[in-house]
C-alpha positions as CSV (number, residue, x, y, z in Angstrom):
1,M,7.9,11.9,-10.2
2,S,5.0,9.6,-9.4
3,Y,3.1,7.4,-11.9
4,V,0.0,9.6,-11.6
5,E,2.0,12.8,-12.3
6,K,3.7,11.2,-15.3
7,N,0.4,10.1,-16.8
8,L,-1.7,13.2,-16.5
9,M,-3.4,14.4,-19.7
10,P,-2.8,18.0,-20.7
11,G,-4.8,20.3,-18.4
12,E,-5.7,17.5,-16.0
13,T,-5.3,18.2,-12.3
14,V,-5.1,15.8,-9.3
15,V,-7.9,16.5,-6.9
16,Y,-7.3,13.8,-4.3
17,R,-4.6,11.2,-3.5
18,T,-4.6,8.3,-1.1
19,R,-2.5,5.2,-0.6
20,L,-2.6,2.0,1.3
21,H,-3.3,2.3,5.0
22,W,-0.4,1.9,7.5
23,I,-2.1,-1.3,8.7
24,V,-0.5,-3.1,5.8
25,I,2.9,-2.6,7.4
26,F,1.8,-3.4,11.0
27,W,2.4,-7.2,11.0
28,P,5.6,-6.9,9.0
29,I,6.9,-4.4,11.6
30,V,5.9,-6.8,14.5
31,L,7.6,-9.7,12.6
32,S,10.7,-7.6,12.0
33,I,10.9,-6.6,15.7
34,I,10.6,-10.2,16.8
35,F,13.2,-11.5,14.3
36,G,15.5,-8.5,14.8
37,V,15.5,-8.8,18.6
38,A,16.1,-12.6,18.4
39,G,18.9,-12.1,15.9
40,L,20.6,-9.4,18.1
41,V,20.2,-11.5,21.2
42,L,21.7,-14.5,19.5
43,L,24.6,-12.4,18.1
44,A,25.3,-10.7,21.4
45,R,25.2,-13.9,23.5
46,T,27.5,-15.6,21.0
47,L,30.0,-12.8,20.8
48,A,30.0,-12.3,24.6
49,G,30.3,-16.0,25.3
50,P,33.5,-18.1,25.6
51,R,35.7,-18.3,22.6
52,D,35.7,-21.9,21.4
53,D,36.6,-23.3,18.0
54,S,33.5,-25.5,17.8
55,G,31.0,-25.2,14.9
56,D,28.3,-24.1,17.4
57,R,29.6,-20.6,17.6
58,T,29.7,-20.2,13.9
59,A,26.2,-21.7,13.5
60,M,24.9,-19.3,16.2
61,L,26.6,-16.3,14.5
62,A,25.1,-17.3,11.1
63,G,21.7,-17.9,12.7
64,G,21.7,-14.4,14.3
65,A,22.8,-12.8,11.0
66,I,20.0,-14.7,9.1
67,L,17.4,-13.5,11.6
68,L,18.5,-9.9,11.2
69,V,18.4,-10.2,7.4
70,V,14.9,-11.7,7.5
71,A,13.8,-8.8,9.8
72,I,15.2,-6.2,7.4
73,I,13.8,-7.9,4.3
74,S,10.3,-8.2,5.9
75,L,10.3,-4.5,6.7
76,V,11.6,-3.4,3.3
77,V,9.1,-5.5,1.4
78,A,6.2,-4.1,3.4
79,L,7.4,-0.5,2.9
80,L,7.8,-1.0,-0.8
81,K,4.4,-2.5,-1.1
82,R,2.8,0.4,0.7
83,N,4.8,3.1,-1.2
84,A,4.3,1.4,-4.6
85,T,0.6,1.9,-4.5
86,E,-0.8,5.2,-5.8
87,M,-4.5,6.1,-5.9
88,A,-5.7,9.4,-7.3
89,V,-8.8,11.2,-8.4
90,T,-8.3,13.8,-11.0
91,D,-10.8,16.1,-12.6
92,R,-11.2,13.6,-15.4
93,R,-10.2,10.1,-14.2
94,V,-9.7,7.6,-11.3
95,I,-6.1,6.3,-11.5
96,V,-4.7,3.4,-9.4
97,K,-1.2,2.0,-9.7
98,I,0.0,-1.0,-7.7
99,G,3.5,-2.5,-7.8
100,V,7.0,-1.7,-8.6
101,A,8.6,-4.4,-10.8
102,A,5.3,-6.0,-11.7
103,R,2.8,-3.3,-12.2
104,R,-1.0,-3.3,-12.3
105,T,-2.7,-0.1,-13.3
106,F,-6.4,0.9,-13.4
107,E,-7.5,4.1,-15.1
108,I,-11.1,4.9,-15.8
109,L,-12.7,8.1,-17.0
110,L,-15.1,9.6,-14.5
111,S,-17.9,9.5,-17.2
112,K,-17.5,5.7,-17.3
113,V,-17.7,5.1,-13.5
114,E,-21.0,3.3,-12.9
115,S,-20.6,3.0,-9.1
116,I,-18.1,3.1,-6.4
117,G,-18.5,1.1,-3.2
118,V,-16.8,1.0,0.1
119,E,-16.5,-2.1,2.3
120,E,-15.2,-1.6,5.8
121,T,-14.8,-4.1,8.6
122,F,-15.3,-3.0,12.2
123,V,-11.6,-2.6,12.7
124,G,-11.3,-0.8,9.4
125,R,-13.9,1.7,10.4
126,M,-12.1,2.4,13.6
127,L,-8.7,2.8,12.0
128,G,-9.8,4.4,8.7
129,Y,-9.3,1.8,6.0
130,G,-11.4,-0.3,3.8
131,T,-11.9,-1.8,0.4
132,V,-12.9,0.5,-2.5
133,V,-14.8,-1.2,-5.3
134,V,-14.9,0.7,-8.6
135,R,-17.4,-0.5,-11.2
136,G,-17.1,0.9,-14.7
137,T,-20.0,0.8,-17.2
138,G,-20.3,-2.7,-18.5
139,G,-17.3,-3.8,-16.7
140,T,-16.5,-6.0,-13.8
141,P,-15.9,-4.6,-10.3
142,E,-12.3,-3.6,-9.4
143,P,-11.7,-4.0,-5.7
144,F,-8.7,-2.2,-4.0
145,D,-8.0,-3.5,-0.5
146,T,-6.8,-1.6,2.6
147,V,-7.2,1.8,1.1
148,A,-6.7,4.7,3.6
149,H,-9.7,7.0,4.0
150,P,-12.0,5.0,1.6
151,L,-15.1,7.1,2.3
152,E,-13.2,10.3,1.4
153,F,-11.9,8.6,-1.8
154,R,-15.5,7.8,-2.8
155,K,-16.7,11.3,-1.9
156,Q,-14.0,12.8,-4.1
157,V,-14.9,10.5,-7.1
158,Q,-18.6,11.4,-6.7
159,Q,-17.9,15.1,-6.4
160,Q,-15.7,15.1,-9.6
161,I,-18.4,13.1,-11.5
162,E,-20.9,15.8,-10.5
163,N,-18.5,18.6,-11.4
164,S,-17.9,17.0,-14.8
165,Q,-21.6,16.7,-15.5
166,E,-22.1,20.4,-14.6
167,R,-19.3,21.4,-16.9
168,A,-21.0,19.3,-19.7
169,R,-24.3,21.1,-19.2
170,S,-22.8,24.5,-19.3
């Protein structure tokens, strides 16, 4: 069960969810491929080469294994980072949770949202990611980087603010 689902108030429903964009794992994947291929090549050449009892063979085997471990760790850390970030808009709040072991959470009632901004680079606009900046009444801005579909996130927050104001008038 996700952090958002565990922390819903009674009667509260999730309207929209998003997460970090896949771009956050792009460079770790490239790095993992480079280190993984280098490690495999080093291991294959060492194992296919002549059998000698020199320390060079052991060092090359260790080097290949280390490169493979670095590749795996790089990929796992990137995937954990992406999957450990939850962003949701409910009919009452904006909820953001970042991290696994060390956790940062941000929850703000829709009635307390003063503004929500989106900053997108040229590449971010093309690929569909950007920084969402949530400003609460009287608070400092809270930026959240590399959010997937930031304009949709902002639209959902604004729509829920309007819906809550209409419910309050009724």
